[in-house]
Residue, then its C-alpha position, 0 to 999 in steps of 0.5 A: m723790329l723782331p720778326g713775329v711782332v705786330p707793330f702799332p699802326a704808324e698813325f697811332a704810334a705818332r699820336y702816342r709820341a706826340k702826347g709824350y707817352w712814348r719817349d723812344r728810349p729803351l728801358r736801359d736808358e730810361f732806368a739809367d736816369a734812375w740809377r744816377k738820380f737816386a744813386n745812394r738810395i736803397a732800391l732793393i732788399d732781399g733778406a739781409r742783402g740790400y742794394t742801392y741804385a748805384d749797386i744795381d747799376c754796377l752789378t747789372d753792368n758787370l752781369a751784362l758784360n759777362l752775358l755778352t762774353l757767353g754769347l748772348r746778343p740783342g734780341d736773344r730770348i731768355v727763360p728765367t724761372l726764378p723765385n723772388v730773389a735779388e738775382f731775378v732783378l739783376l738779371y732782368f736789368a742786365l738783359q735790358k742793357i744788352g737787349g736780351i728779351p726775358i720770357a716771364a716764366l714762373v718758378t712753378h712752371r715745369y718741364s712741359e711749360i718751359k719746353q713750350f716757351v723755349q720752342i715758341a720763342q727759340a730761346t737761347a738761355c734758361a735761368y733757374p734755381g737748383r731746386s724749388g721744393d721737391f723739384a730739381f730744375g737741372p735735369a729738366i732743363k738739360r732735357i729741354a736743351d737736348e731736345n732744342a738746339c737753340l737752347k745754348l746756355r743753362l744758368v743756374l742760381g748757385r753752384a753749377g753742375p756739368g754743362e751749367v753756368s753759375l748765375t751767381e758767379l756771373i754776377e760776382t766775377p769781374a767782367e773782362l770786357p770793357k764797359s764801353r761795349l755796352a754803349e756800343i749796343t743799339l736798341d730799338p724802343t719799338d722792339p719787345c723788352i719782355f714777353q709776358l705770358s697770356g692766360g689764353t684759352t688754348g693749350i699752346p701759350k701765347l707770348i705777349p710782346r711788351t715794347h720798351n716804349d709801352y712798358a715804360y709808359n705802363s709803369k710810369a702811368a700806374a705809379r702816378v695812379c698808385e701815388v708812388g714816390a721816393d718815400s714809397l716801399l713795396l713789399l713783393a710776395l707775388p711771383i716777381a715775373h708777373n706783370l702786376p709785381l714787375a710793372c703795374p707799377g711794380i718794381q719798374g714803377f717804384f724804381f722810376n720814382g726812387g722808391a724801394v722794393v722788399l722781396s718776400p720769399t713766401a706769401r705766408p703771413e708769418h714772413m710778410f708781417p715782420l717785413v712790413e714792420k721792420h722796413r715800414v712798408t707802404h705798399i703791398k701787392v696781393v691777390p684776393a686769396l692772399l689778402i684774405r689769408l693776411i687779414n685773418s692771420p694772428e700776425a695781423q694783430q701782432y705786428d705794426t702795420s701803421s706804415v701801410r698806405c696802399i694794398q693793391s689787389g688784382g688778379q680777380r674780383l675782390q669782394p666788398e666784405v674783404r675790403l671792409k675787413t681789411h680796413e678794420v684790420i689795417p685802417t691806414a691802408f687804402v685797398q686799391e682794386n685794379f683790373g688788368m691784363s698782361e696784354g696791356m690795359l689797366f683799370f684802377v680804383r682811385r682814392g678819391d672815388p666815392e666809397d660805394v664806387r670803390l666797393e663795387t667797381v674795378g676802376r677805370p683806365i689809367s691813360p687818357h688814350d686808353e680806348v674801351r668798347l663793350l661789344d655784343d656777340n655781333d661786335k656792336e657796342v652795348a648801351v651804357g649799363e649793359v654787359g658786353e665783352l671788354c675790347v681795348r686798345g691804347p698806348y700800352t696794349l699789344r696789337g698782336y701776339y708774337g708769331a701767332p697770325e691766325h690766332n690774332k685774327k680772332a683775338f682782335t677786331s678789324d680796327g685793332f681792339y683786343r678782345s679780352g674775353d672779359l664781360m663788363r658793364r660801365h658803372p654810372s660813375g664812369n668806372y667799370v664792373v666785372e660781370g664774368r668772362k667769355k674765355d674758358l679759363i679757371n682763375r685759381g687765386g689769380e693764376k689763369i688756367s686754360a681748361e682746354e690745355i688740361e682737357n687735352l691732357i686728361l683725354q690721354h688717360p685710358a679710362v677717359q672717354n670725354v672730359a670738360c673742365i669747369a670752375v667751381p667757386d672757392s672761398k679762399l682762391g675764388e675758383r678751383m678746377c673741377a674735371c667732369v669726366i665720362a669714363q670709358k665703358g666698364m672703367s672707373l677713375t679716382l681724383d688721386e689717379l687722375v692727379q697722378f696721371l697729370a703730374a707725370k705730364e710735368i705741368a705746374k701743380f696749380k693746374l691740377p684738378e682739385r675735384l673730379q665729377l664722374m658723369t654719364e653724359f654732358p649737356l649740349s648747346s644748340f650747336g652740339k657743343v658741351s654747355k659748360k654753363a649748364l654743366a656748372e649748374m649741374v655740378l654746383k646744384p648738389m653743392a648748394g643743397a649740401p648741409 
């Protein structure tokens, strides 16, 4: 097993194997069955490009062999910051064939985040587009490589510059190594197949090791709950590396069942609805902010959406009003709310749940061996119907963050339950209702932002004496970040100045504060800490009274 990965206890591993949840097969072998069984079916559509299952198998064999030629080996970590393009899918499955471990970075990440991922994982390669909007990846990745000797390979989408290797050419150029080299590679199904990223509260990201065993089961179990079959076609506009689009059931779940995936380059309605009509899309993954944009767009009335059977919503709580309006706009669609975490545990509403349960809850776990406890501040289980912190363990929920033993002591109970930081109560139906969270996170349209990370950066501004970042409600994104700042004596600060300062830190744009509140003092708790609950009330009170 890869050093730094916390294994499942032997007794639990044996239980999951006995139940058939774990098949002790690496993803490479799990998907080999799909490539053969559905060989002539269309698996992936990216614009004018279409790929059958056999195409993906052949192309990923070739790419895997070329990656071996470049020196990648089983266990190497790779950071792909790619948009929603077919090359991400091909790279992902090629890495599975050689035992490379991708880190689920986003194309919105910048120098600061990518550098942290490389350092923590000691990554040997990065894959990236030449540009994303106004940002050129090449110079940033070169800086990271210059600063980190572990980073040997820079794989660019398209034409390569000095020191880079073209990922496009690696896919297209026939490999010199024989295919038999792939069969010689032995993979441990208890090792990570991917590192997902934690939405944790600290400024240092945490890597979530998802093993071959648990990630395959994760996708298969989710696919059953989402009624995915060979006639299912998924439209993906959410960032492809996120856990939900990739594996819940996502690309993995659809490929396991012979379905197809259509990639959308953007999440704009004018791009998505034509794809729904053209390809007869059956499933769409959204976050609430995206769903609100879709159902309120004129395109919703201009295109045929009658093929849509399921709209899967995750990332944050979906308001009942949005669900009801969705049914009016796309009456064929079952809006299936889910609550999940990259750490593992998934809750889904079921189609057969009563209407009031579908409107009020985020569902229930997908596995019979998912264990849920709602705990109070003393780690005692709360009574049914009362609110407690969601703590979970099960066959696809991690037992520890990668290489973070001190953090793991706080993040898990003594008997291995993961402390999610989310507050829930159990509904009389047996489903669960989200009531808030304990963790200090801002949930901006499904992207989790660590308040501490941004606070630490803001404190470096010469005009700032103290800062506390809080979430303020937003009708479109759910929450936006407000930076509450106590300025240094005799100094002032504007939002534009603060954003400009933070942008120079080279962080993802979605992490930038969208409101600034200047204050003279912060409310404190009885322990002398800033009371963010009281602070939010102070900030929101004038907003509530505004005309």
